[in-house]
N, C-alpha and C positions, 0 to 999 in steps of 0.2 A: 503493499500500499501504499501512495506517495506521502509525502509530509509535505506542509504548507508553511514556510516561511513570509512574513507578512514585514522582513526588514529591507527598507531599499528597495521596495519592489516587493515583485512576486516571486520567488524562490520554489522551484518546487526540489524535493530530493525524494529517490525513491522506485517504484517500479508502478506503473502504470499499461497493462496489458503488457504488449512487446517493446513498452519503450522505459527505458530507465533516463531517471536524471538524475545529473549530479553535481555537486559543487565542490570548485577547485579550491586552495589553498588560500587564494586571494580573493572567493567572494562568488566569482564571476559562475553561469552556469553554460550546461552544454547539458544534450541528450546520445544516449548512442540504442543500438537493440541489444535487448537481453541474450545471451548466451547461453547454453544449458555448461555448466563448469564443468572442469575435467577433473576428477579424481580419478586417477587409473592406481591406488592404492600399489604402487609398486614396495617391495622390502624397503629400502630406501627412506621411503617416504613415511612408508608405518614407524619406522624407528626413531623419524626426526621424532613425528609427533609423539611417541612416546617418553621421548628424551623430554619433549617440550612440558608434555605434561607431569614430569617426575617433578622437572626446575618450578613447577607453576606450585607443585605439593608443597615441595621446601620451602619456596617464601611462606607457604599460609603459616609451617612450623616454626619459622622466626620466631622472636620472642619483640616485643615492641622496642626494645630498644637497640636489638638488631633493624631494624626493619629501621630508624629514625636514620641510625648509622648511614643504611644506603642512600634514603633520602637526602643527609646531609653533604653527602659525595655527590650525590648524581646531580642537586642542586647548583652546584658550580659546572656540569653539563649542559644546563638547560633541561634536562631531562626528570624521569620520575625515577624513584628509587625501584621499582617494582620492576621496570625497562633497563634497567642499569641491571639487580641482579640478574635477570633472563639473560641479558648477552653473556654475560659471565658462567653463568651456570649452564645453561643449556646443552654445550658443548661437552661441559664435565659428568653431565648424569648419562647412566649407561641405561639403555633403552630398556624394560620392564616388559 
């Protein structure tokens, strides 16, 4: 379903029929045709998803003090602590 944002005119985002309404980071919009996403489920792809899931679970298990340390480090890079943690740990986590 499309969403309408009445900010500086009317911007649509989301899907209406076969049309996908997108918004660029600069705020301008464009429309593209919807296509069926590809998901070949290759062994490498599934392994990466497993690593990513394990890294997300590891973040959830961190103490609030540890999360805050990541947030402080990440703020200097204009990132979130969550994304910094994932970028550092997703390659280090064995696939499950």
